[in-house]
C-alpha positions as CSV (number, residue, x, y, z in Angstrom):
1,M,0.0,0.0,0.0
2,N,1.4,3.4,-0.9
3,R,-0.3,6.5,0.2
4,V,1.0,9.9,-0.8
5,C,-0.4,13.0,0.9
6,S,0.3,16.2,-0.8
7,L,-0.9,19.6,0.1
8,R,0.2,22.8,-1.5
9,A,-0.7,26.1,0.1
10,L,0.0,28.9,-2.3
11,T,0.0,32.4,-0.9
12,L,0.2,35.3,-3.4
13,A,0.2,38.8,-1.8
14,L,0.3,41.8,-4.1
15,V,0.6,45.1,-2.3
16,L,0.6,48.4,-4.1
17,L,1.1,51.6,-2.1
18,L,1.2,55.2,-3.2
19,S,2.6,57.0,-0.2
20,T,3.3,60.7,0.7
21,S,6.2,62.0,2.6
22,L,4.5,61.3,5.9
23,A,3.3,57.8,5.2
24,F,5.1,54.6,6.3
25,A,5.9,51.8,3.8
26,Q,4.7,48.3,4.1
27,S,6.8,45.1,4.3
28,D,10.2,45.4,6.0
29,L,11.1,48.8,4.7
30,G,11.5,51.8,7.1
31,S,12.1,55.5,7.1
32,I,14.6,58.1,8.5
33,S,13.3,61.5,9.3
34,G,14.1,64.5,11.5
35,F,14.6,68.2,11.8
36,V,17.7,70.2,10.7
37,K,18.5,73.1,13.0
38,D,21.2,75.7,13.5
39,P,23.2,76.1,16.7
40,S,20.5,78.4,18.2
41,G,17.8,75.8,17.5
42,A,16.2,77.6,14.6
43,I,15.0,75.5,11.7
44,V,17.1,75.3,8.5
45,P,15.0,74.9,5.3
46,R,16.2,73.7,2.0
47,A,19.1,71.7,3.4
48,K,20.2,68.8,1.3
49,V,20.0,65.5,3.1
50,S,21.4,62.1,1.9
51,V,21.3,58.7,3.5
52,K,23.5,55.8,2.4
53,N,23.8,52.2,3.6
54,D,26.7,49.8,3.3
55,T,25.2,48.2,0.1
56,G,25.6,51.5,-1.8
57,L,21.9,52.4,-1.6
58,E,21.7,56.2,-1.4
59,R,18.6,58.4,-1.2
60,Q,18.3,62.2,-1.1
61,A,15.8,64.6,0.4
62,T,15.5,68.3,1.1
63,T,14.2,69.9,4.3
64,N,10.9,71.7,3.9
65,D,10.0,75.2,5.2
66,S,9.7,73.7,8.7
67,G,13.2,72.2,8.5
68,Y,11.9,68.7,8.3
69,Y,13.0,65.9,6.1
70,T,12.0,62.3,5.6
71,V,13.4,59.4,3.5
72,T,10.9,56.5,3.2
73,N,10.9,53.0,1.9
74,I,14.5,52.1,2.6
75,P,15.7,48.6,3.8
76,P,16.9,48.1,7.4
77,G,20.6,48.4,8.1
78,L,23.3,50.9,9.1
79,Y,23.1,54.3,7.5
80,A,25.3,57.3,7.1
81,I,23.4,60.6,7.2
82,R,24.9,63.6,5.4
83,V,23.6,67.2,5.5
84,E,24.8,70.1,3.4
85,V,23.7,73.7,3.3
86,A,25.4,77.0,2.5
87,G,26.9,78.8,5.5
88,F,27.3,75.6,7.6
89,K,29.9,72.9,7.9
90,K,29.1,69.6,6.2
91,Y,27.4,67.3,8.7
92,E,28.0,63.5,8.7
93,S,26.7,60.9,11.1
94,V,27.6,57.2,10.6
95,G,26.3,54.0,12.2
96,N,22.7,55.0,12.4
97,K,20.7,51.7,12.7
98,L,17.3,51.5,11.0
99,D,15.2,48.5,12.2
100,A,12.9,46.5,10.0
101,S,9.7,48.5,9.2
102,G,11.1,51.1,11.7
103,A,11.0,54.8,11.8
104,L,14.3,56.3,12.8
105,S,14.2,59.9,14.1
106,A,17.5,61.6,13.4
107,D,17.5,65.3,14.2
108,V,20.6,67.3,13.1
109,T,22.2,70.3,14.6
110,L,24.6,72.1,12.2
111,T,27.7,74.1,13.0
112,V,28.4,77.4,11.4
113,G,31.5,77.3,9.1
114,A,32.7,76.6,5.6
115,A,31.1,73.9,3.6
116,T,34.5,72.4,2.9
117,E,34.7,71.4,6.6
118,T,33.0,68.3,8.0
119,V,31.5,67.6,11.4
120,E,31.5,63.9,12.1
121,V,29.4,62.3,14.8
122,S,28.6,58.7,15.8
123,G,25.3,57.0,15.2
124,I,22.2,58.3,17.0
125,A,21.2,56.2,19.9
126,T,17.4,56.0,20.3
127,T,16.5,54.9,23.8
128,L,12.8,55.4,23.5
129,Q,10.7,54.5,20.4
130,T,8.4,57.5,19.9
131,E,7.4,57.2,16.3
132,S,4.9,54.3,16.9
133,A,2.8,52.8,19.6
134,A,3.8,49.3,18.7
135,V,5.1,47.0,21.4
136,Q,8.0,45.2,19.7
137,K,11.6,44.0,20.1
138,N,14.3,43.8,17.5
139,V,17.0,41.1,17.9
140,T,20.2,42.2,16.1
141,R,22.8,40.2,14.3
142,E,25.2,40.8,17.2
143,Q,22.7,39.3,19.7
144,I,22.1,36.3,17.4
145,D,25.9,35.7,17.3
146,S,26.2,36.1,21.1
147,L,23.5,33.6,22.2
148,E,23.5,29.9,21.9
149,L,20.7,28.1,20.1
150,N,20.3,24.3,20.4
151,G,19.8,23.4,16.7
152,R,20.6,26.9,15.4
153,N,16.9,27.8,14.8
154,P,16.6,31.6,15.0
155,I,12.9,31.6,15.7
156,F,13.6,30.9,19.4
157,M,15.2,34.3,19.7
158,A,11.6,35.5,20.1
159,N,11.6,34.0,23.6
160,L,13.7,37.0,24.7
161,V,10.7,39.3,24.4
162,P,8.4,39.9,27.4
163,G,5.0,38.5,26.9
164,T,6.1,35.3,25.1
165,R,5.9,31.9,26.7
166,G,6.5,28.3,25.8
167,G,9.1,26.9,23.5
168,N,12.0,24.7,24.9
169,L,15.2,26.6,24.4
170,A,17.3,23.8,25.8
171,G,15.8,21.1,23.6
172,L,17.2,20.3,20.2
173,S,15.1,22.0,17.4
174,F,16.6,22.5,13.9
175,A,13.5,22.0,11.7
176,F,9.8,22.9,12.0
177,S,8.9,25.0,15.0
178,Q,6.5,27.8,16.0
179,G,8.9,29.3,18.5
180,P,7.0,30.7,21.5
181,S,3.7,28.8,21.9
182,N,2.0,32.0,23.0
183,I,2.5,35.7,22.4
184,N,0.7,37.9,24.9
185,G,-1.8,35.1,25.6
186,A,-2.9,34.6,22.0
187,R,-3.4,31.1,20.7
188,T,-0.5,29.7,18.7
189,Q,-2.4,29.7,15.4
190,D,-3.3,33.4,15.8
191,S,0.4,34.4,15.5
192,L,2.2,34.9,12.2
193,I,5.8,34.1,11.1
194,T,7.2,35.8,8.0
195,Y,10.5,35.5,6.1
196,D,11.3,38.7,4.3
197,G,7.6,39.6,4.2
198,A,6.5,36.2,2.9
199,P,4.1,34.2,5.2
200,A,6.0,31.2,6.5
201,V,3.3,29.5,8.6
202,R,1.9,26.1,7.7
203,T,-1.8,25.9,6.9
204,R,-2.2,23.3,9.6
205,S,-0.1,22.1,12.6
206,N,-1.2,25.0,14.8
207,G,1.0,27.7,13.4
208,T,4.2,25.7,12.9
209,S,6.7,27.4,10.5
210,L,7.3,26.1,7.0
211,G,10.9,25.5,8.0
212,A,13.7,27.0,10.1
213,A,15.6,29.9,8.7
214,D,19.3,29.7,8.3
215,V,20.7,31.4,11.4
216,D,23.9,32.5,9.7
217,S,21.8,34.1,6.9
218,T,19.6,36.0,9.3
219,Q,20.2,39.7,9.6
220,E,17.6,40.7,12.1
221,I,14.5,39.3,13.9
222,Q,11.6,41.5,14.7
223,I,8.9,40.4,17.2
224,L,5.7,42.4,17.3
225,T,3.6,41.6,20.4
226,A,0.9,44.3,20.6
227,A,-0.5,47.5,19.1
228,Y,1.5,47.2,15.8
229,S,0.4,48.9,12.7
230,P,-2.6,47.4,10.8
231,E,-0.5,47.3,7.6
232,F,1.0,44.0,8.9
233,G,-2.4,42.3,9.3
234,R,-3.0,38.6,8.8
235,S,-3.0,37.7,12.5
236,G,-4.8,38.5,15.7
237,G,-1.8,37.6,17.9
238,G,1.9,38.4,17.6
239,Q,4.2,38.4,14.7
240,I,7.8,37.1,14.3
241,R,9.4,38.7,11.2
242,I,12.8,37.3,10.1
243,L,15.0,39.3,7.6
244,T,17.7,37.8,5.5
245,K,21.2,39.2,5.1
246,S,22.0,41.0,1.9
247,G,25.3,41.2,0.0
248,T,27.5,44.3,0.4
249,N,30.2,46.1,-1.7
250,E,32.8,43.7,-0.2
251,F,33.0,40.0,-0.4
252,H,32.4,38.0,2.7
253,G,32.0,34.3,3.4
254,A,32.2,31.6,6.0
255,A,32.0,27.8,6.4
256,Y,31.2,25.7,9.5
257,D,30.5,22.3,10.8
258,Y,28.9,21.5,14.2
259,I,29.3,17.9,15.4
260,R,27.7,15.8,18.1
261,N,28.8,12.2,18.4
262,D,28.6,9.7,21.2
263,V,32.4,9.1,20.9
264,F,32.8,12.6,22.5
265,N,30.3,11.9,25.4
266,A,30.5,10.2,28.7
267,N,27.7,8.0,29.9
268,T,25.3,9.5,32.4
269,W,25.1,8.4,36.0
270,A,21.5,7.1,35.5
271,R,22.5,5.0,32.5
272,N,25.5,3.6,34.3
273,H,23.2,2.4,37.1
274,T,20.5,0.9,34.7
275,A,20.8,-2.7,33.5
276,G,21.7,-2.9,29.8
277,Q,22.6,0.8,29.5
278,Q,26.2,0.8,30.6
279,F,27.2,2.5,27.4
280,T,26.9,6.0,26.0
281,A,23.5,6.7,24.3
282,P,24.1,6.6,20.5
283,I,23.9,10.0,18.7
284,N,25.3,11.2,15.4
285,Y,24.5,14.8,14.5
286,N,26.2,17.1,11.9
287,Q,25.0,20.6,11.0
288,F,27.3,22.1,8.4
289,G,27.2,24.8,5.7
290,Y,28.6,27.9,4.1
291,N,27.6,31.3,3.0
292,V,29.1,33.9,0.7
293,G,28.1,37.3,-0.6
294,G,29.3,40.5,-2.2
295,P,28.8,42.7,-5.3
296,F,28.2,41.5,-8.8
297,Y,30.5,43.3,-11.1
298,I,32.8,42.8,-14.1
299,P,36.1,44.6,-13.7
300,G,36.5,47.4,-16.2
301,K,33.1,46.7,-17.8
302,F,30.1,46.6,-15.4
303,N,29.3,48.0,-11.9
304,Q,32.9,49.0,-11.4
305,E,31.9,51.1,-8.3
306,K,30.3,48.0,-6.8
307,N,27.1,49.8,-5.9
308,K,24.5,48.4,-8.4
309,I,23.9,44.7,-7.8
310,F,24.6,42.7,-4.6
311,W,24.1,39.0,-3.9
312,Y,24.1,36.6,-1.0
313,W,24.0,32.8,-1.1
314,G,24.0,30.4,1.8
315,Q,23.4,26.7,2.3
316,E,23.1,24.5,5.4
317,W,22.6,20.8,5.9
318,V,21.7,18.7,8.9
319,R,22.4,15.0,9.1
320,Y,20.8,13.6,12.3
321,R,20.8,9.9,13.0
322,F,19.5,8.5,16.3
323,T,18.0,5.3,17.5
324,D,14.2,4.6,17.9
325,I,13.3,2.1,20.6
326,S,9.9,0.7,20.9
327,N,8.6,-1.8,23.5
328,Q,5.2,-3.3,22.9
329,T,2.7,-5.9,24.2
330,V,1.8,-8.2,21.3
331,P,-0.3,-11.4,21.1
332,T,1.6,-14.6,22.1
333,V,2.1,-17.5,19.7
334,L,-0.8,-19.4,21.3
335,M,-3.2,-16.5,21.1
336,R,-2.5,-16.3,17.3
337,Q,-4.0,-19.8,17.1
338,G,-7.1,-18.9,19.1
339,D,-5.7,-20.3,22.4
340,F,-6.2,-17.8,25.2
341,S,-5.6,-20.3,28.0
342,E,-2.8,-18.1,29.3
343,L,-5.4,-15.5,30.5
344,L,-7.0,-18.0,32.9
345,D,-4.0,-17.6,35.2
346,P,-5.1,-15.0,37.9
347,S,-1.6,-13.6,37.9
348,N,-1.2,-13.3,34.1
349,V,0.9,-10.3,33.1
350,F,-1.6,-9.0,30.6
351,Y,-4.6,-8.3,33.0
352,G,-3.4,-9.4,36.5
353,K,-6.6,-11.4,36.8
354,S,-8.4,-14.3,35.2
355,I,-10.1,-13.5,31.9
356,S,-12.6,-15.9,30.3
357,I,-13.3,-15.8,26.5
358,K,-17.0,-16.3,25.9
359,D,-18.9,-17.6,22.9
360,P,-20.6,-14.4,21.5
361,I,-23.7,-16.5,20.5
362,T,-24.4,-18.5,23.7
363,G,-22.5,-16.3,26.2
364,V,-20.9,-19.5,27.6
365,P,-17.1,-19.4,28.2
366,F,-15.1,-21.5,25.8
367,A,-13.7,-24.6,27.3
368,G,-10.1,-24.0,28.4
369,N,-10.4,-20.5,26.9
370,I,-9.7,-22.0,23.5
371,I,-11.8,-20.9,20.5
372,P,-12.7,-23.9,18.3
373,K,-11.3,-23.9,14.8
374,S,-14.8,-23.9,13.4
375,Q,-15.6,-20.7,15.1
376,Q,-12.5,-18.8,14.4
377,S,-12.7,-15.9,12.0
378,P,-9.9,-15.9,9.4
379,N,-9.9,-12.1,9.5
380,G,-9.9,-12.1,13.3
381,I,-6.9,-14.4,13.4
382,G,-5.3,-12.2,10.7
383,I,-5.7,-9.1,12.9
384,L,-3.8,-10.9,15.7
385,K,-1.1,-11.8,13.2
386,A,-0.9,-8.2,12.1
387,S,1.2,-7.6,15.2
388,P,4.8,-8.8,15.2
389,L,5.7,-12.0,16.9
390,P,7.1,-11.7,20.5
391,N,10.9,-11.5,20.3
392,L,11.8,-11.5,24.0
393,G,12.4,-14.6,26.1
394,G,10.1,-13.1,28.8
395,F,8.5,-9.8,29.7
396,I,9.9,-6.4,30.4
397,N,8.2,-3.4,32.0
398,G,5.4,-5.6,33.2
399,N,3.8,-7.2,30.2
400,Q,5.8,-6.1,27.2
401,N,7.1,-9.0,25.1
402,W,8.4,-7.3,22.0
403,S,11.2,-4.8,21.6
404,M,13.1,-3.3,18.7
405,A,15.7,-0.6,18.1
406,L,16.2,0.9,14.6
407,N,18.1,3.7,13.1
408,H,16.0,6.9,12.6
409,P,17.5,9.4,10.1
410,Q,16.5,13.0,9.6
411,H,18.0,15.1,6.8
412,Q,17.5,18.8,6.2
413,R,18.8,21.3,3.6
414,K,18.4,25.1,3.5
415,D,19.1,27.3,0.6
416,T,19.1,31.1,1.0
417,L,19.3,33.5,-1.9
418,A,19.3,37.3,-1.7
419,V,19.6,39.7,-4.6
420,D,19.5,43.5,-4.4
421,M,19.6,45.8,-7.4
422,N,19.8,49.6,-7.4
423,L,18.4,50.2,-10.9
424,S,18.8,53.9,-10.6
425,D,18.7,56.7,-8.0
426,S,15.0,56.3,-7.8
427,Q,14.3,52.6,-8.4
428,R,15.4,49.5,-6.4
429,I,14.5,45.7,-6.6
430,Q,15.0,43.2,-3.8
431,F,14.5,39.4,-4.2
432,R,14.6,36.8,-1.5
433,R,14.2,33.0,-1.7
434,M,14.4,30.4,1.0
435,N,14.2,26.6,0.3
436,Y,13.6,24.2,3.1
437,S,14.0,20.5,2.3
438,F,13.3,18.1,5.1
439,W,13.4,14.3,4.7
440,E,12.8,11.7,7.5
441,Y,12.5,8.0,7.7
442,Q,10.3,6.7,10.6
443,P,11.2,3.0,11.0
444,L,8.8,2.4,14.0
445,D,5.9,4.5,12.9
446,G,2.8,3.1,14.8
447,G,5.0,1.5,17.4
448,T,6.3,-1.5,15.3
449,N,8.4,-2.1,12.3
450,L,5.5,-3.2,10.1
451,T,4.4,0.3,9.0
452,P,7.5,2.3,8.3
453,K,7.1,5.5,6.3
454,F,8.9,8.6,5.0
455,F,8.3,12.3,5.3
456,N,9.4,14.6,2.5
457,R,8.7,18.3,2.8
458,P,10.2,20.6,0.1
459,N,8.9,24.0,1.3
460,Q,9.9,27.5,0.2
461,T,9.2,31.2,0.6
462,N,9.8,33.9,-2.1
463,S,9.5,37.7,-2.0
464,L,10.0,40.3,-4.7
465,N,10.0,44.0,-3.8
466,H,10.2,47.0,-6.1
467,I,10.5,50.5,-4.7
468,W,10.2,53.5,-7.0
469,T,10.7,57.1,-5.7
470,I,8.5,59.0,-8.1
471,S,9.1,62.3,-6.5
472,P,10.4,63.7,-3.2
473,T,6.8,63.4,-1.9
474,M,5.6,60.2,-3.6
475,V,7.0,56.6,-3.3
476,N,5.5,53.5,-4.9
477,E,6.2,50.1,-3.4
478,L,5.2,46.8,-5.0
479,L,5.6,43.6,-2.9
480,A,4.7,40.1,-4.2
481,T,5.3,36.9,-2.1
482,V,4.8,33.2,-2.8
483,S,5.0,30.5,-0.1
484,L,4.8,26.8,-0.7
485,D,3.9,24.1,1.9
486,D,4.3,20.6,0.4
487,V,4.0,17.4,2.4
488,Y,4.6,14.0,0.9
489,I,4.2,10.9,3.1
490,P,5.0,7.8,1.1
491,V,5.2,4.4,2.9
492,D,8.2,2.1,2.7
493,T,6.5,-0.3,0.3
494,P,9.1,-3.2,0.4
495,N,9.0,-3.3,4.2
496,Y,5.4,-2.4,4.7
497,F,2.9,-4.9,6.2
498,N,1.0,-6.8,3.5
499,R,-2.3,-7.8,5.1
500,T,-2.9,-10.7,2.7
501,T,0.1,-12.6,4.2
502,A,-1.9,-12.6,7.5
503,G,-5.1,-13.8,5.9
504,I,-7.0,-10.6,6.0
505,N,-9.3,-10.1,3.1
506,Y,-12.2,-7.9,4.2
507,P,-13.0,-5.0,1.9
508,Y,-11.2,-1.7,2.4
509,I,-13.2,1.3,3.7
510,F,-11.6,3.3,0.9
511,P,-10.8,0.8,-2.0
512,A,-9.1,3.4,-4.1
513,A,-6.4,3.7,-1.4
514,N,-5.3,0.1,-1.9
């Protein structure tokens, strides 16, 4: 019998926004704004303001008659802010951090002097978020690098936020997870997980993610717990928003391998004092990968300044092999022949009391608790034979007479692709794709080795974002996302139980599934 369950959830979100200088963009883009003043505190109109990040993206604005400027629809990251106006020294502030979908307030105080001179200051530290009423927390790349994650699943960073509960930080989790089970008391399925703006929540499984993001490819994690802007939508609870790294104007890369193996471990005190466990518990776990990113350019021919196209590519694999152990109570050899005389013993291990098998027609107990051959149902005997034969010389754990230990492998692969293109001073395209391939073989599914099966889940998220600055007061953003949730559950046909070998021939409830 071979059953394949396939479910594809296709989410296509198309968002078109025409925004003015005071409106905030959707998706993960943010804004930088503030007032430009002279040393006396008076406003400075018509000052030229430019912001530039480390990927070469640069946007300009001019202060209005109130000395106010705003630069909208720009990706999160570190920005340099430069201000120039006649009669004042050039102002430059570096290291200004803009969070995902954040609004950075950066007021500027100019110094009187020649424009050929420059006043340099460090990044603006915002201790209180005053631009929005949202209750949120941003986990930075530095925090991700500093904290340990068992299984390197970045979604558990959400547990750092007040109002979240649940989720085992100590337990190994490298694949599907929902992170905190509750955010501010909301039910799990009421929260939302997004990867670069694309929904990454399964359409079932109580809000579990489509797959775990690559922690080395994660730039920032934003957790929204309450009072966030309605532009995010799609959930009545909290939101966990994961942003992917982008390439920069310099090449960077890394490779790694995390290993766990029983050869490195000592046996525990409890196992050393348990019969049959005086050895280290078997485990074989490898989590390895690499990532590389930088500018796309052709020396002397294309993008020589390395500020037009940037790319990032990362891959990670998991090879996890552990042992499944199952102990079961199965019918004895005599029971499979219709002989239940063992149950007459008042101290039998199955019930702890005497059990009589009665004729269903007369209600009289069968002699010796043995069902006559003439009254035995072939299908009934076949059902008894559908359980494996006892393989222990006696009983363990009370009444268990069958035990088996088999290798249980889990394989995972993650692919992360990021491309950023600065088409012009006014247009920019950002593309993100994450593939999650998870494969598992369950040798003891159902408790025995008669119904082994596979899990194959090739999921992915995609997002494409186009930002067009039409004028200093009008910005158009187009965001399209596609998320796939595929589940294939084929059985291990060569090792699967064939009911005809046990004499079972009654019709299937669903004949087409045969």
